[in-house]
C-alpha positions in Angstrom: 58.1 -6.0 15.3 60.5 -3.0 15.3 63.5 -5.0 16.3 63.6 -6.9 13.0 62.5 -4.0 10.8 66.1 -3.2 9.7 66.7 -6.8 8.4 63.3 -6.8 6.6 64.1 -3.4 5.1 67.6 -4.5 4.1 66.2 -7.5 2.3 63.5 -5.4 0.5 66.0 -2.7 -0.5 68.3 -5.3 -1.9 65.8 -6.8 -4.4 66.3 -4.0 -6.9 70.1 -4.2 -7.0 69.9 -8.0 -7.3 67.4 -7.7 -10.2 69.7 -5.2 -12.0 72.7 -7.4 -11.4 70.9 -10.5 -12.9 69.6 -8.5 -15.9 72.8 -6.7 -16.8 75.6 -8.5 -15.2 78.6 -6.6 -14.1 81.8 -6.1 -16.1 85.3 -6.2 -14.6 85.4 -2.5 -14.0 82.2 -2.5 -12.0 83.3 -5.6 -10.1 86.7 -3.8 -9.3 84.8 -0.9 -7.9 82.7 -3.1 -5.7 85.5 -5.5 -4.7 89.0 -4.0 -4.7 90.5 -7.5 -4.7 90.6 -7.4 -8.5 92.7 -4.2 -8.5 95.0 -5.7 -5.9 95.6 -8.9 -8.0 96.1 -6.7 -11.1 98.6 -4.4 -9.4 100.5 -7.3 -7.9 100.7 -9.2 -11.2 101.6 -6.2 -13.2 104.3 -5.3 -10.7 105.8 -8.8 -10.8 105.8 -8.9 -14.6 107.3 -5.5 -15.1 109.8 -6.0 -12.2 110.9 -9.3 -13.7 111.2 -7.8 -17.2 113.2 -4.8 -15.9 115.5 -7.1 -14.0 116.2 -9.1 -17.1 116.6 -5.9 -19.2 113.8 -6.9 -21.6 111.2 -4.4 -20.8 109.4 -3.7 -24.1 106.8 -5.1 -26.5 107.0 -8.7 -25.0 106.3 -7.3 -21.6 103.2 -5.5 -22.9 101.9 -8.8 -24.3 102.6 -10.5 -21.0 100.6 -7.7 -19.2 97.7 -8.1 -21.6 97.7 -11.9 -21.2 97.8 -11.6 -17.5 94.9 -9.1 -17.5 92.9 -11.4 -19.8 93.5 -14.4 -17.6 92.7 -12.5 -14.5 89.5 -11.2 -16.0 88.5 -14.7 -17.2 89.1 -16.4 -13.8 88.8 -13.9 -11.0 86.0 -11.7 -12.4 83.5 -14.6 -12.6 84.3 -15.6 -9.1 83.8 -12.1 -7.8 80.6 -11.7 -9.8 79.3 -14.9 -8.3 80.4 -13.7 -4.8 78.5 -10.4 -5.4 75.4 -12.3 -6.6 75.5 -14.5 -3.5 75.9 -11.4 -1.2 72.9 -9.7 -2.7 70.8 -12.9 -2.8 71.7 -13.7 0.9 70.5 -10.2 1.9 67.2 -10.6 0.0 66.8 -14.1 1.6 67.6 -12.7 5.1 64.8 -10.1 4.6 62.4 -12.9 3.5 63.3 -15.1 6.4 62.7 -12.3 8.8 59.3 -11.5 7.3 58.4 -15.2 7.4 59.5 -15.5 11.0 57.4 -12.5 11.9 54.4 -14.1 10.2 55.0 -17.4 11.9 55.4 -15.7 15.3 52.1 -13.8 14.8 50.3 -17.0 13.8 51.7 -18.9 16.8 50.9 -16.1 19.2 47.3 -16.1 17.9 47.1 -19.8 18.2 48.5 -19.8 21.8 46.0 -17.0 22.8 43.2 -19.1 21.3 44.4 -22.2 23.2 44.5 -20.2 26.4 40.9 -19.0 25.9 39.8 -22.5 25.1 41.5 -23.8 28.2 39.9 -21.1 30.3 36.5 -21.8 28.9 37.0 -25.6 29.5 38.1 -25.0 33.1 35.2 -22.7 33.8 32.7 -25.2 32.1 34.2 -28.0 34.2 33.9 -26.0 37.3 30.2 -25.3 36.6 29.6 -29.0 35.8 31.3 -30.0 39.0 29.3 -27.5 41.0 26.1 -28.8 39.5 27.1 -32.4 40.1 27.9 -31.6 43.7 24.5 -30.0 44.2 22.8 -33.0 42.6 24.7 -35.4 44.8 24.0 -33.3 47.8 20.2 -33.1 47.0 20.2 -36.9 46.4 21.9 -37.5 49.7 19.4 -35.3 51.5 16.6 -37.2 49.8 18.0 -40.6 50.8 18.5 -39.4 54.3 14.9 -38.1 54.5 13.6 -41.3 53.0 15.6 -43.4 55.5 14.4 -41.2 58.4 10.8 -41.5 57.3 11.2 -45.2 56.9 12.8 -45.6 60.3 10.0 -43.6 61.9 7.5 -46.0 60.3 9.4 -49.1 61.3 10.5 -50.0 57.8 13.8 -51.9 57.6 16.7 -50.0 56.1 18.6 -51.2 53.2 21.1 -53.9 54.3 18.8 -55.3 57.0 19.3 -52.7 59.8 16.5 -52.1 62.2 15.9 -48.8 64.0 16.3 -48.8 67.7 14.6 -46.0 69.6 16.7 -43.8 71.7 16.0 -40.8 73.8 17.3 -38.1 71.3 17.9 -40.0 68.0 17.3 -43.2 66.2 20.3 -45.6 66.5 20.6 -48.4 64.0 21.7 -51.9 65.0 22.9 -54.1 62.2 21.2 -57.4 61.8 23.2 -60.6 61.9 24.8 -61.6 58.7 23.9 -64.8 57.0 27.6 -65.7 57.0 27.7 -66.0 60.8 25.5 -69.1 60.5 28.1 -70.8 58.3 31.2 -70.2 60.4 33.3 -73.3 61.1 33.0 -74.4 64.5 
């Protein structure tokens, strides 16, 4: 399925970076390279600290301590969040590739099952048609046999089933029904 190959390949290609990330972790510098948000926060914070100290005229050793404290706090709060975000990105890509591969497998199995069902249905329909044809032939032969028996019986003067008696005509035998027993019990 060529249309999904890029997603499957992306998932497969992301397995190694995910394994490296899990095994080694990533320090703040690596996270900053991957996600420039850390540098943005650092530059904004450093700019505010130095700008405030300069405005107060106290730029010096205390400002350096404030900068180090800010950087430490930033590294202890933002870096773990960015590391988790990076892990989730890599993991989602691997999972996307796995889902695509699973979907391809499921589609293949469903397609094979549907094709099998179509062949089974076709065979059932063909078998049913053969059975219906055989049943029709059997009924037709039975009807012919009954007709032949009735004709032979009529020619010999044997009453037909239901009490009918043959009446001779010029070209064919015509059957006249016998009176029903019920007509003797009519109210009257």
